[in-house]
C-alpha positions, 0 to 999 in steps of 0.5 A: 216496866219489868216484864214477867219474863225478866222476873221469871228468869231472875228467880230461876237464876237465883234458885239455880245458883242457891241450889248448886253453888256453895258460898266460899265462906260456908265451904270454909266453915264446913272444912274447919268444922270437919277438921275440928270434929272428933265424932266419926259420924259427925265428920262423915256427915260434914264430908258428905256435905262437902262432897255434895257441894263438889258434885253440884259445882260439876253440875252433877246434883244439888248442894243439898237434897232438901232445897226447901220450898221457895216462896216469893212475894212480888209487889206490882205497881207503884 
């Protein structure tokens, strides 16, 4: 039997990682896009996104201010 506490801890951990850790492939794609972008405003936006990821990695914020609204469907029983 999976305890409620186990489910809550797993969900919390997953949400925390999603909000504070940018996957390496996503970071690499943002860095490539920033290097190739010609529009100054778009380059600045990409730079801010990368800076947010750095801050989140240091425990100083979230990767993105708009983390969405998590919705989980959990099936209990067999």
